[in-house]
DRENKOL-24200 format. One line per 5 residues: number of its first residue (from 1); their letters; for each residue x, y, z of N, C-alpha, C. Coordinates in steps of 0.001 Angstrom, whole numbers, plus 524288, in hexadecimal, padded with zeros to 5 digits. Layout:
residues N
NUM) a) X/Y/Z/X/Y/Z/X/Y/Z  ...
END
This chain:
residues 196
1) xxxxx) 80340/7FB5F/80000/80000/80000/80000/8036C/804DE/80000  8077E/804C1/8033E/80B03/80931/8036C/80D9B/80A2D/7FE34  80F40/805FD/7FB90/811CA/80687/7F67A/80E09/808E9/7F283  8092E/80710/7F287/80550/80927/7EED7/8049A/80F02/7EFC7  80431/81093/7F4AE/80386/81620/7F5EB/8085A/81948/7F461
6) xxxxx) 80D06/8172D/7F578/811E3/819ED/7F414/81262/81AA0/7EE2A  81034/816EC/7EB37/81079/81741/7E57F/80BF2/81A60/7E329  808E4/81CF1/7E684/804BE/82065/7E4A9/7FF5B/81DFB/7E463  7FEDB/81916/7E5EE/7F9B8/81694/7E5E8/7F688/8182A/7EAA6  7F17A/81775/7EA32/7EDF6/8189B/7EE89/7EC7E/8137E/7F137
11) xxxxx) 7ECF3/8136C/7F64F/7EBD1/80EC0/7F962/7E75A/80FF1/7FD21  7E3B1/80C5C/7FD67/7DF79/80C9A/80140/7DF7D/8077C/8043D  7DEF0/807D6/8094C/7DE98/8032F/80C91/7D947/8035A/80F3A  7D614/7FF79/80E15/7D0C9/7FF41/8102D/7D0B5/7FB51/814A9  7CF88/7FD32/8194C/7CF29/7F9E6/81DEF/7C96A/7F8A0/81ED3
16) xxxxx) 7C7EF/7F3BC/81E0E/7C27E/7F243/81EC9/7C0EC/7F278/8247F  7C47C/7F0FA/82803/7C36B/7F141/82DA1/7C76D/7F4D6/8302C  7C676/7F610/8350D/7CA37/7F923/83810/7CCBA/7F5D7/83C4E  7CC5D/7F0AA/83BC5/7CEFE/7ED39/83F76/7CCCA/7ED6D/844F5  7C7AD/7EDF7/84569/7C549/7EEBA/84A8B/7C3AE/7E9B2/84D5A
21) xxxxx) 7C5EC/7E547/84BCD/7C49E/7E059/84E83/7C973/7DD94/8509E  7CDED/7E00C/85055/7D2C3/7DD88/8520C/7D383/7DE87/857E0  7D169/7DAFB/85B04/7D138/7DBC0/860A6/7D688/7DCBD/86327  7DA87/7D9DC/861A4/7DF9E/7DA85/8641B/7E1FC/7DFDB/862FB  7E0ED/7E1FD/85E68/7E2E1/7E733/85D24/7E008/7EB62/86047
26) xxxxx) 7DB73/7EA15/8625B/7D884/7EDD2/8658A/7DA83/7EE05/86B22  7DE19/7EA77/86C7E/7E085/7EACC/871A2/7DEE6/7E6B2/87588  7DB2A/7E35F/8742B/7D99E/7DF3A/877C8/7D6FB/7DAE4/874B3  7D6D5/7D62E/876F3/7D456/7D1DC/87422/7CE60/7D253/873CB  7CBF3/7D57F/87713/7C644/7D63C/876E8/7C4EF/7DC10/8771C
31) xxxxx) 7C656/7DEFC/87305/7C557/7E49C/8731F/7BF8C/7E5DD/87285  7BE16/7EA5D/87463/7B8B1/7EC2A/873DA/7B7B9/7EE05/86E47  7B2D1/7EE3F/86CA7/7B1A6/7F070/86779/7B3E1/7F5F6/866D2  7B3B7/7F900/86B0D/7B5D6/7FE57/86AD3/7BBB6/7FE41/869CD  7BE7E/7FAA8/86C4F/7C429/7FA33/86B7B/7C55A/7F8A0/865DB
36) xxxxx) 7C22C/7F543/86398/7C304/7F39C/85E32/7C1C4/7F800/85A5A  7BDF9/7FB3B/85BA4/7BCDB/7FFBA/85849/7C157/803B1/85885  7C3B3/8045A/85D22/7C85B/807B3/85D95/7CCE1/80565/85A69  7CD5F/8003A/85A92/7D173/7FD9B/85793/7D0EF/7FED3/851C2  7CC32/7FEDB/84FBC/7CB63/7FFFE/84A30/7CD9F/80556/848C6
41) xxxxx) 7CCAA/80931/84C0C/7CEB2/80E70/84B01/7D4A5/80E76/84B11  7D6EE/80BAA/84ECC/7DCA9/80B4F/84F25/7DEE8/80895/84A4F  7DC5C/80477/84898/7DE57/80197/84411/7DDDD/804C0/83F02  7DA02/80822/83EB8/7D999/80B92/83A2E/7DE2F/80F67/83A11  7DFA3/81169/83EA2/7E434/814E6/83F04/7E923/811E8/83D82
46) xxxxx) 7E9AE/80D22/83F7A/7EE42/809E6/83E31/7EE90/808D0/83856  7EA23/807DA/835E7/7EA0E/806D1/83040/7EBEF/80B9C/82D3A  7EA17/8102E/82EC3/7EBD1/814FB/82C24/7F1B2/815C3/82CCD  7F3A4/814B8/8317E/7F94F/8153F/8326D/7FC63/81158/82F21  7FA4D/80CA7/82E89/7FCE2/808C4/82B47/7FD3E/80A88/8259E
51) xxxxx) 7F918/80CE1/823AB/7F92D/80ED6/81E4D/7FD14/8134D/81DC3  7FD50/816B7/821B1/80126/81AF5/8219D/806B1/818CC/82176  807A8/81486/82456/80CD9/81213/8245A/80E44/81012/81EE9  80A5D/80EC9/81BD0/80B46/80D0A/81668/80BA6/811A1/8129A  80B03/8165B/814A7/80B3C/81AF2/8114E/80612/81C60/80EDC
56) xxxxx) 801D4/81A49/810F8/7FCA4/81B6A/80EDF/7F9E7/81F7D/81249  7F6F8/822FD/80FF0/7F413/826CC/81317/7EF94/82428/81602  7EDF2/8268E/81A4E/7E99F/82462/81D65/7E4AF/823C4/81A27  7E40A/82703/8162F/7DF66/826B7/812D8/7DF3A/821A9/80FAE  7E38A/81EC4/80FAD/7E39A/819B9/80CEB/7E021/815BA/80F99
61) xxxxx) 7DF0D/81695/814A0/7DBF5/812D8/817A9/7D629/8140E/81734  7D321/80FF3/81673/7CD72/8106D/81671/7CB5D/80C47/81A29  7C915/80DFD/81E5C/7C700/80A6A/82253/7C125/809C7/8218D  7BF81/804D4/82101/7B9ED/803CD/8204E/7B735/802B1/82576  7B9F7/80089/82959/7B7D3/7FFF2/82E9C/7B41A/7FB73/82F77
66) xxxxx) 7B460/7F76B/82C3D/7B102/7F2E1/82D0F/7B351/7EF6D/83158  7B058/7EBA3/83360/7B1F7/7E8D5/8381F/7B670/7E4F0/83755  7BA78/7E59B/83A76/7BEC3/7E1DE/83A95/7BC9B/7DC9E/83C6A  7BE63/7D872/83A0C/7BC76/7D320/83B10/7B6BB/7D286/8397F  7B4C5/7D631/83657/7AF52/7D5EB/834B2/7AE83/7D5F8/82ED8
71) xxxxx) 7B2BC/7D643/82BD8/7B212/7D6A3/82627/7AFF2/7D1A0/823C0  7B1AE/7CD2D/825B4/7AFB1/7C83D/8238E/7A9D1/7C7B4/82487  7A7ED/7C8D3/82945/7A234/7C8C0/829FD/79F60/7CCAE/8266B  7A1CB/7D12A/8255E/79F4A/7D4E9/821D0/79EC9/7D2A4/81C58  7A291/7CF7F/81AC9/7A263/7CD24/81593/79E84/7C8A0/81556
76) xxxxx) 79DBB/7C5FF/819B3/79A7A/7C148/819AF/79522/7C243/81C20  794C6/7C25D/8212D/78FB6/7C294/823DE/78D8B/7C80F/824A6  790BB/7CC07/823EC/78EEF/7D166/824E7/78FA9/7D4EB/82025  78EAF/7D2B2/81B99/78F07/7D5E5/816E1/78AB1/7DA08/816EC  78602/7D86C/81873/78199/7DC0C/818D1/78034/7DD63/81E6E
81) xxxxx) 780DC/7D9A5/821EC/77F68/7DA6D/82761/783CD/7DD17/82A5C  782A8/7E146/82D39/786BD/7E404/83025/78977/7E070/83416  78E7D/7E13D/8348A/791DF/7DE41/8380E/79336/7E1A5/83CBB  79350/7DF52/84159/79518/7E211/84603/79A40/7DFA6/847B7  79E37/7E2E7/84829/7A350/7E0F2/849C2/7A30C/7DEFF/84F62
86) xxxxx) 7A483/7DA13/8505F/7A492/7D824/855B9/7A909/7DA94/858E8  7AC92/7DD49/85646/7B110/7DFB0/858E4/7AFF8/7E54A/85A90  7AD9A/7E860/8570E/7ACBC/7EDF4/85828/7A70B/7EF46/8594F  7A37D/7EBC8/857E2/79DF0/7ECE3/85876/79BCE/7F065/8542A  79F06/7F1E0/8506C/79D51/7F55F/84C3B/79A66/7F263/847FA
91) xxxxx) 796B4/7F530/8456C/793AF/7F2FA/84117/7945E/7F61A/83C12  7978E/7FA3F/83C71/79862/7FDAE/837F8/79DBA/8003F/83875  79F9B/80255/8341F/7A49C/80517/8340D/7A42C/809CF/837B0  7A7BA/80A2C/83B77/7A727/80E29/83F7B/7AC07/8116F/84088  7B07A/80FFF/83E61/7B54C/812A7/83FE1/7B622/817B6/83CE1
96) xxxxx) 7B7CB/81BD9/83FAF/7B92E/820B1/83CF4/7BDA4/81F96/83924  7BD67/821F6/834A4/7C17B/82127/830C2/7C03D/81CD5/82CEA  7BBE1/81A20/82DB9/7BA4E/8161E/829F5/7B786/818B4/8255D  7B7AE/8161B/820F7/7B5B9/81846/81C0F/7AFEB/819AC/81C43  7ACAA/8161B/81E4B/7A70D/8172A/81E8F/7A4D2/81547/823C0
101) xxxxx) 7A579/8185B/827DF/7A33C/816CF/82CED/79D58/815F7/82C7B  79B69/81236/82F77/795D4/8111C/82F88/79424/80CAD/82C04  797A0/80AED/8287C/79624/80683/82524/79537/801B7/82886  79107/7FEC6/82773/79009/7FA17/82A92/79419/7F5E1/82977  79512/7F2A5/82D55/79899/7EE32/82CA8/795BE/7E9EF/8299B
106) xxxxx) 79580/7EA9E/82473/79360/7E691/820FE/79737/7E5CD/81C7C  79734/7E127/81A4D/79A76/7E022/815CC/798E4/7E37D/8112D  793D9/7E45F/81099/791F5/7E78B/80C3D/79428/7ED16/80C8A  7942B/7EF68/81136/79643/7F4B2/811E0/79C23/7F4CF/810C8  79EF9/7F0E0/812AD/7A497/7F0A3/811CB/7A5D4/7EFFD/80BFF
111) xxxxx) 7A30D/7EC7D/80964/7A404/7EBA3/803D5/7A2DB/7F091/800B0  79E90/7F323/801C8/79D30/7F7EF/7FEF6/7A157/7FC24/7FFCF  7A35E/7FC78/8048E/7A76A/80052/805B8/7AC77/7FF0C/802C1  7ADE8/7FA10/80291/7B297/7F88E/7FFA0/7B1F9/7F9C5/7F9C9  7AD5D/7F8D5/7F7AC/7AC68/7FA24/7F228/7AD14/80009/7F160
116) xxxxx) 7AAE7/80320/7F4F4/7AB67/808D2/7F4A3/7B129/80A77/7F4DB  7B418/80822/7F874/7B9A7/80974/7F90E/7BCAE/8080D/7F419  7BBE6/80358/7F214/7BEA7/801BD/7ED53/7BD11/80514/7E8A9  7B827/80660/7E858/7B64B/809A5/7E3FF/7B8DD/80F0F/7E441  7B96E/81136/7E8EE/7BBB7/81673/7E95C/7C19C/8166B/7E883
121) xxxxx) 7C45A/81250/7EA2C/7CA08/81219/7E993/7CBB2/81017/7E436  7C8BE/80C74/7E1EF/7CA35/809D2/7DD08/7CFE5/807F3/7DD42  7D11D/8048B/7E0F9/7D68D/802D2/7E1A6/7D882/7FF8C/7DD13  7DD99/7FFC8/7DC3C/7E000/7FC7D/7D840/7E179/7F733/7DA90  7E22B/7F6FA/7DFBB/7E31E/7F213/7E283/7DFEC/7F21A/7E781
126) xxxxx) 7DDCB/7ED8A/7E8BF/7DACC/7ECE1/7ED92/7DD41/7E850/7F07C  7DF98/7E964/7F4F1/7E209/7E548/7F816/7DE42/7E3B3/7FC67  7DD4E/7DE97/7FCBB/7D9B4/7DC6B/8009B/7DC4F/7D7E9/80377  7DA9D/7D6E9/80851/7DC57/7D204/80AB3/7DA41/7CD85/80761  7DD08/7C942/8075C/7DB5E/7C4BE/80454/7D684/7C241/806B2
131) xxxxx) 7D301/7C03E/80365/7CE9B/7BD3D/80589/7D07C/7B834/8081C  7D575/7B6C2/80757/7D7BA/7B224/809D6/7DA1E/7B35E/80F28  7DA29/7B851/810B0/7DC41/7B9D8/815C7/7D92B/7B704/81A0C  7DBD3/7B581/81E2C/7D948/7B28E/82261/7D5CC/7B5FC/825D2  7D64C/7BB1A/8257D/7D345/7BEA9/828D1/7CE08/7BFE0/8262F
136) xxxxx) 7C9C8/7BF17/828FF/7C489/7BFC9/826B8/7C382/7C554/824D2  7C54A/7C94A/827C2/7C491/7CEA8/825EE/7C780/7CF8C/820D2  7CC1C/7CD3A/8204C/7CF23/7CDDE/81B81/7CC75/7CB1C/816EF  7CA50/7C67C/817EB/7C758/7C3CB/813D9/7C2C3/7C72A/8120C  7BFDB/7C937/815CA/7BB4B/7CC6A/8147F/7BCE2/7D160/811A1
141) xxxxx) 7C13F/7D3BE/81325/7C335/7D85B/81066/7C436/7D703/80AAD  7C691/7D278/809C4/7C77F/7D0BA/8045E/7C258/7D018/80179  7BE8D/7CD91/803DD/7B981/7CCAB/80148/7B6C8/7D1D4/7FFFF  7B699/7D552/803DC/7B418/7DA69/802E3/7B703/7DD6F/7FEA5  7BC37/7DD67/7FEEE/7BF56/7E031/7FB0B/7BEAE/7DDFB/7F593
146) xxxxx) 7BE94/7D8CA/7F528/7BDE5/7D654/7F00C/7B889/7D7A1/7EDC7  7B483/7D777/7F10A/7AF38/7D8B0/7EF28/7AEDD/7DE59/7ED59  7B102/7E1EE/7F08D/7B0CA/7E77F/7EF27/7B3BC/7E874/7EA0B  7B85D/7E625/7E98F/7BB6E/7E6C8/7E4C3/7B87F/7E48B/7E012  7B60E/7E007/7E0B5/7B335/7DD8F/7DC6C/7AE98/7E0E6/7DAAB
151) xxxxx) 7ABEA/7E356/7DE5A/7A77E/7E6AE/7DCEC/7A922/7EB48/7D98D  7AE28/7ECC3/7D9F6/7B031/7F12D/7D6EF/7B3AC/7EF79/7D269  7B414/7EA4D/7D192/7B75D/7E855/7CD57/7BD32/7E8F7/7CE5A  7BEC7/7E8DD/7D34A/7C440/7E9BC/7D4B0/7C708/7E4BF/7D673  7C4E5/7E03A/7D518/7C734/7DB49/7D6F6/7CCDD/7DA9A/7D54D
156) xxxxx) 7CE4F/7DCAD/7D0C8/7D3A6/7DC06/7CEDF/7D79D/7DF49/7D1E9  7D5CF/7E269/7D596/7D94C/7E5BC/7D8B5/7DA56/7E37E/7DE24  7D824/7DEF1/7DF40/7D89A/7DC97/7E472/7DDBD/7D9B2/7E530  7E031/7DA9A/7E9A3/7E4D4/7D7C8/7EB5D/7E3DE/7D634/7F109  7E63A/7D1E7/7F2B0/7E528/7CFC9/7F7E8/7EA29/7CEFB/7FB09
161) xxxxx) 7E98C/7CF30/8002C/7EDCE/7CE09/803C7/7EBA3/7CAE0/80853  7EF07/7C806/80AED/7ED66/7C4EF/80F78/7EFF6/7C725/81457  7ECD3/7C7EE/8185E/7EED2/7C9AF/81D68/7EF3A/7C507/82114  7EAF1/7C238/821AF/7EAB5/7BDAB/82525/7EA75/7B8C7/821BE  7EEEB/7B635/82112/7EF0E/7B186/81DD7/7ECBA/7ACE0/820A6
166) xxxxx) 7ECC7/7A880/81E20/7EAE1/7A3A1/8205C/7EE2A/79F2D/81E4F  7EC60/79A80/81EFD/7EF7D/79607/81D4C/7EF7A/79560/81763  7EBA7/797A9/814AA/7EB79/79700/80F03/7ED21/79BE4/80C0E  7EEB4/7A000/80ED4/7F067/7A4C0/80C38/7F5A3/7A674/80E65  7F865/7A96D/80B4F/7FD6D/7AB7F/80CEB/7FCA3/7AF96/81127
171) xxxxx) 7FF52/7AF06/8155D/7FF24/7B2E4/81988/8034F/7B6F5/81868  8021E/7BC0E/818C3/805FD/7C012/8177C/80B21/7BF6F/81A6E  80AEA/7BD6E/81F18/80FC5/7BCEB/82213/81358/7B8BD/81FC0  8116F/7B5BF/81BE6/814AE/7B1C1/81965/81967/7B42F/816BB  818F3/7B920/81538/81D53/7BBA7/8129D/820DD/7BE91/81667
176) xxxxx) 81FF6/7BDFD/81B7E/82337/7C086/81F6F/8272B/7BC99/82187  82C35/7BD6C/82079/83026/7B9B2/82248/82FE6/7B8E0/82835  8301C/7B3EF/829C4/83034/7B2A0/82F50/82AF5/7B2A8/831FC  826C7/7B3DF/82F22/8219A/7B409/83181/81E92/7AF39/82FC0  81C47/7AC44/8335E/81989/7A776/831D0/814CF/7A8A9/82E65
181) xxxxx) 813B6/7A52D/82AD1/80F70/7A5E8/82726/80BC3/7A13F/82744  806D8/7A241/8260C/80320/79DF4/825A4/803B1/79B24/8206C  80633/79D9B/81CA1/806F6/79B33/8177B/80BD2/79D99/81501  80FDE/79AA3/81441/8149F/79CDB/81200/813D8/79E80/80C58  816D8/7A25E/80AB1/81683/7A435/8054C/81768/79FD1/80165
186) xxxxx) 81AE3/79C43/802C9/81C37/79809/7FF3D/817AD/79446/7FE50  813A2/79470/80199/80F45/790CA/8010F/80C32/791CA/7FC0B  80C76/79699/7FA19/809D6/797C8/7F52E/803F4/797B0/7F5A2  80170/797EA/7F130/7FBC2/797B1/7F11C/7F916/79CC7/7F267  7FC1D/7A0E6/7F33C/7F9BF/7A5EF/7F47F/7F959/7A923/7EF85
191) xxxxx) 7F4A2/7AADA/7EE1B/7F406/7ADDA/7E943/7F5F9/7B36C/7E9E6  7FAE6/7B430/7E939/7FD3E/7B959/7E9D0/80301/7B8A3/7EAEA  80574/7BCC6/7EC5D/80AFE/7BC4D/7ED8E/80C23/7BEF0/7F2BF  8103D/7BD37/7F520/811E7/7BF8F/7FA12/816E7/7C278/7F905  8179D/7C6C0/7FBC1/81C84/7C99E/7FB2A/81F74/7C960/80057
196) x) 824A7/7C8E9/80010/827BE/7C885/804DC/827A2/7CD7D/80805
END
């Protein structure tokens, strides 16, 4: 992302969630909904700082504010029916700084918003977590992203990455010397390439 920006390209990073379900990051194994909502605000600040470290302006970040650990239910059982986060108690986008506060936690609302975002940016490349990622939110992000791109005829611009590997996919740490991997690079069978 930093290289693209340094070479004059425009980069947008769309955060579907604000990470408001990661209990240990909130400071205790059983944090209150209020503590998790505070965590979301902190993680949004951290994300902006991370982009700045890459040389990207804060405006590169677009926060949608949908529920962490809730994207898969939005894709499956809560496409039309509103979802309530068991972590924060929220049923709609509520964080300051999110793109459209007040949107209900439904898959339909998230998909429509992604279509709007892609239509306004018209990206030349769309990077998504792989649908093979072991993390359910990452799988759902891939599904929502693929559907939104397909509705706009942008399927040929999709590229994928894996964050949480599994036994049948290459784990990113496989390319880190001295770090144990769930699947060595030499095992092959991964549709793509790894860089050292």
